N, C-alpha and C positions, 0 to 999 in steps of 0.2 A: 699416519692418517691422522691420529689424533691431533698431531701440533699442527696441521692444516686446518683442523676444524675449530681451533682453540683460537688459533690465528684469525682466521674468519670473522667468530665469535666478537674479538676483538675491534675487526673492523669496524662492522655493525654498529658495536657500543660507542668507540671514538665519534664516527661521523653522526648519532643520536645526541651525544654530551655536546659537539659543536652547535648542531643546530637549535637545539633545546635554549642555548646560551643567547645565541644572537636572537632568537623571537621573544624569549622573556627579558631580553635586556631594552624592548621597545620602551617602557616608559622613561627611561633613561635618557634613550637618543632625544624622545619629547622633549624633556627639560633641559638638554644639555644645549641643542640646537635650535630649540623655538619651533618645532614641529605642532603644525595642528594635526587632526585625525586625517582629513582628508590625503595630506601628504603620508603620511604612516601607512594606509591603505592601499596608497599606490607604491610604498616602498614594497609589502608584503608581496604585491600582485608583480611587480619588477622582479623580487627574488622569483617567484615563481616562473616568469617568463623567461629570466635567463639559465633556470635551473633545467627548462626542456628542452632550451639549446645544447648547455653541458650535457645532456642526456644522450641527443644526438649525435654530438660529436663524439663521445665515447667510445662508441661504435667504430669509427673510423679508426682512431689513435688504439683502441684495444688491439684491433687488427694488425697493426704495427709493432706496437711495442708491448703488447701483452696487458689485459686485465691489471694484473698487479700493478704494475707503472703507473696505469691511471689511478688505481686508488692511493698509492704514494703520492704521486705527484698533486692530484687531486687535496689532498690533504694539506698538502704543503703550501698550496695555493690556499687553501682556505683558511691556514693557519695564519698567513700574509695579510687577507682580507678581515679577518676579526681582528688582529691587530690594527688595521688601517681603520676599522668601523669604531673601534675604542679613540683613538687618538686624533681621526679627522677635525680638525679646525674650523670647518664649511660644509656648507651643504652640498656643493660640486667634489670635495674628496671624498665626505661620506656617498654619494651616490655609485663613484665610481668602486668605492672597497666594497657595497654592498652588491653592487652589479658582476664583480669579480667573484663574490663568494658564492651567488647564485649559479654562476657558472661550475664552479667546484664543487657545489653541493648535487647538481644535477650529475656531473660526471662521474662521484666517487660514488653516488647512489645507483646506478647503472652499472658501473664497473664491479661493486661490492657484489651486488645480484648475481652478475657474470662468474664471478668465483664461487659462491654460493650453491649455485647449481653445480659448477663442477666438483666440488667437495659432496655435495648430497648423492651424483653421481658413483663418486667413488665409495662413498658408506654403501651405497645401495638400499637404503631408506630414505625417509622423509627428515629433514632438516631446516630446511627454511622458516619454515615457523617459528623455532627457537632462534634462529639468527634475529629475525625481527624481535623477537623478546627482549633479545640484549640490546637493540636499539631503544626500545623504547625503554628500558630500563637505564639506557646512556641518557638518554630525554631527562628521565625523572631525577637522575644525577646532576646532568646541565642545570636543571631548574632551581635544586637545592644549592648549587655551587653561587648561582646570582643570588637568591636569597640571601647566603650566608654573608655575601660582600658587601651585600645593602646594610645589612645588622652591624658589621663591625665598621661601615662607614668608609670601605675601601671604593670608591669613584671607578665608572669606565676607564679613564685614563690610566689605571693602574690595572684594574681586574681582566679587561678584556686583552690587554698583552701576554698577561700571565697564564688567560687561558690558552692565547695563539700560542704559547711556548708549552704547553701540556698536548694540546693537538699536534704541532710538531714533532714532539717526543715520540708520541706514539706513531707517525707517520714513520721516523727513522726505524722504532721496533718493527713496524710491520712489514718496513722493507727487508728485514733479514728473516722473517718468519713466513709471511706469506706464499701460498704456493701461485705459481703464474697458471693461469686459466690456460686450460687446452694443453697442458702438456701432463705427467704421467703423475700416476697416483704416487706419493712416497712409498716404497717399500712394495707395490703391487704387481703382481705378475700374471697376466692373464693365461691360461690355458693355452698353451700352443705356442705363446710367445718368449720372449726373453724380457729379464729384468729391465726396464727403465723402456720398455716400447710398447704395451698398451697400458690400457687402464680397463679394470671391472666395471662394473654399469648396473644400475636397477633393472631389475627384470619384472616380469609379470609372472604367474603360476605356469604360463605354457611356453613361456620366449624363451629360446635357448637358441647357441651359436657357436661360433669358433672363431679361431685368431682370423682377422684378414692379413695377408700376406703382404699387403702393401700396396699392389698393384689394381685396387679398388678404385671408386669414385672419388678419393682424395687424391689418387697420382693422376687423374686426367687435366686437372689446372682449370677446372670449373667449379666453383661453389656454388651450391643453388639457396635460394632465398626462402625464409618463412613467405606465403602468403600474406598482402597487407588486409586481405579480409580474414583471414585466423587472428591476426596480430588486434584489429579493431574489434574483433568477436570476445576476443578476452580482455581486450582494454574496455570494453563495456561490461563485461561481468564485473573488474575490480573496481570501475568508477565510482559506484558507491560510496566505497572506502575512504576515498581521498577527500570526495564531497565532503561526506558525513564527518570526517575528520577535523575539516577546517569549518564547516560550521557548527558543529559542537562545541568547539574549542570558542567559537563568537558566541555564539546566544547563549549556552545553559545555564550560565550565571544569569544572565540577564533577563531569561525566561522564569527563572526558579523565585528570584525577588520580583519582578514585576508584575508578574501575570498570577504566581501561585505563594505570592505575598510571602517567600521564605526571608528569613533575619540574615544580616549581613554576614552572620558565620555560617550559614547552612547554605548561603548562593553557591560557595565552589564546592560543593558536596557532588554535584551533580557530574561534574569532570572530573574530580578525584576517582568516582564509582566506574564512570566510562575508561578511565585510562586503567587502573586498576584490574578492570574485567579485560581490556585490551592485553595485558601482558599476561594474565592468567589465559586467556585461549591460547594465546602463542605458546606458551609452556606446554600445553596439554595438545597443541593441534596436530604435533608430530606424530603422537600416540593414537589417536584420532583415526589419521590418515591410514596407519598402519591395520588398524581393526576393520574399518568401517569404507576406506577407500576415498580419493579427492572428491570424485563428484560428489557423492553424499555429503559429506563434510560441507563440502561448498553450499550445496544446497539446504542443508541445515540451520547452516550459519547465516544467509542470507535471508531466510524466513525467521530466524531468531530477531535478526537486527531488522526487517519490518516490523513485528511485532513488538519488538521494544520500542521503536518508534511511535507507533499506535497508540501504545500505552500512554509515551509522554505528551502526545499531543490532547490525548483524552482525559489527562492526570487532573483529577479533582482536588489533589494537594500535592505537596512539594516533594515529600518521601515518595508516592507512587511513581512521580518524574525522575526521582534519583534510582529507583530500581529499574525502569525503562532505558536507562541511559545504561547502566550496568548490563542489561540484558542485550543493548546494541553492541556494545564493546564486545562482550563474550561473543555474539553472534559476526560480525564484520571484522573482527581480529585475526582470523585465518584467510579470509578473500584475497589479499595482495598476495603474503608469499607464496599461494597457493597456485595463484596467476603466474608468478614468475617458475614454480615447479613444472605446471605445464606448459610454459613457452620452451620449456628445454626439450621436452617430449615432443614437440611439433619440430625443432628444428633436428631431431632425431629423424622424424617424419620425412621433412623435407629433405634429407642426405638420402633417404630410402627412394625417393619417389623423383629425384631432380636430375639433373644432366648426369650421365655416366652409369643410371641405371637402365640394365641393359636385358631386363625379364627373365625367364624363368632359367636354372643352370640346369646341366646336366649331372646328375650323381657320379663321382670320382671323375668330373674333369676338370679342368684348371681354369676355370673362367667364375671372376669374381661376382658376386649377384647379390642385390638386396631384394630380400623376399618378405612377404608379411609373416608375421608369427606362426598365424595359423597355417597357412601353407607348408611352411617348414616343417611341422611336426605334422602334419595328413598326410603329406606326398614324402616323406621319410625321406628329406634332402640332407637330414643328419641323424646321429644314432643318440636319441633320446637317452637310452641306458649307459651312456658312454660315461658320462659324467662332466660333459663339456657345460662351460659356462659361458654367459653374453660378454660381448666386448664391445667397447665403442669402434669405429672405423679410426686407420691411424691416422696421422701427421694431424691430429688434432680439427679433423673437418668438422666434426659436431659441434664443437667448441667455438670452431667461427662463427658457423652459423649460428650458434646459439646467441654468441656475443654481440652480433648486428640485432637479431631479434629483440634480446632484452635493450638494446640501446632504444629500439621503436617504443616497446610497450611500455619503458617507464617514463616516457613523456605523457601517458594518459595519467600517474600520478598529479604532474604538475600541472594539464589542464584541468583534471577534477578539482585540484586546491584551488585553481581561478575559478570556476565554476562553482564552487563552494565560497568564494568571498563575494559574486555575483549574487547568489544566493541570500548572502547576508546582506548587500545593498536595499536587493528586493524586499524580503521580509524582516527587516529589522527593528521595524516599530512593533510595539506590544503587543497589537491587536492581531498584526498578522503573523504572529512568532508560532503558532498553534497549526496552520497553513502550511508555514515551513517544515516543521516536523513531517505534516503528511506527506509532503513531496520527499523528503529523505527515506519515507518509509515506500513510496512507491520505486527509488531508486536500489532501496536494498533488495526487493522482490524480484527485481530486473537480475540482480546477481542468483537469487534462486533460479529464476526462469533457465539462465544460459549457465548454470551447473556444468551439463553435458560438453561445453567446451573446454572444461578442463579436465579431461578423462586422461587416462595413462597412455603412452606410447602403444600404438598396433605394429609395429613394424621392429626387425631387429637386422643388422648386418651378416651374413656371413659367407664363408669362403668356402666354396665345396670340396677345395684342393687337400682341405683337412677333415673331410667327412668320411664314415663310412659308409659307402652305399648299402642301401637295401638289399636284402637276400631276396 
């Protein structure tokens, strides 16, 4: 299980590294190909649009080949695209390469979240925030790599193919190390199961269950879907982060310099504070979830993010704005990873209430049933004192439903980035930037209001054939 966690962490880091290299190399594209700011804006938006398409397609490919194949194949495609971007002799070649990179970006983003949820389930406690921290740390390394290549005079036709080789090497290593989404957690044996057939899972304080014997909903041939409304609610709850991330990267230095009269050396400190706080938030986020619960952490994060943006909008001097941006990163940094944790739980509920769920089971019978956790305990359908532990449904049914839902939810990441780009265009002038930060504060407050959508799962799959009838 530790191996799966390390490999998944590495996948997030490799993805963040490549993405940062592509974005922070934009000044080089402009100089090499003679691009104007308007073309660069279209390029960034185009990457987001293609990434949304790649995210949607990843659910289909993952269902056929598994999430690991999508991550590895996507990273190899990304490596090819990065090399193409660096070597492109003209705009048409560049646009094709950057479009392919967008497709790969979205596919890998979605698939690594599928794997992250699966590994998190296997560990039985929150992990996704730390995975996202690895992604942000990879981004820092990518930005430093670009800066270093400029300092030593290594141009894009040489530096980007080298980056492509690193990403490709990472993909090959991950192909040998990553778990396959929806398969057994290595070394795990669920009570009542046999090695290599069941997976342990996260449980609440009263969640109990027994091993399903393989004749439940997974064997019925019908795979449920997480409702579109459920995905939209979680998407709206996490939307503040990609919008804010896009806008802060575009506005913060300009706001500090043009509105608050910061020096050229001080202007980048706002974004640096935001990014540093973002990483800290994700490093401590999993521990906070274990102590406070996911809903409370999201509510606190959204509130802190909103207050941070209000402080920026009202800042009388640039140090206040820097502190506000740090507070924003600290608050909103946990929202996106916890949205993906939540969609994993909604997938479990979709399995429990979708096709194949036949109603209450008879104690001591042979009927497989999906039952609410509270009802399992209150009605004595399982022996709580027997020490049984919860397991996921067989045959990867939860993983299949999760992968589909993750692919759809991940589209909100790029919709938010596009919206952030639109807001940048609307509020780009110095005298409108304060209003722009107020809009971001409202979006962050929406995350706090919708925190209830991030709740843990309320259901468990049980097979009463293995239970002890109540006395």
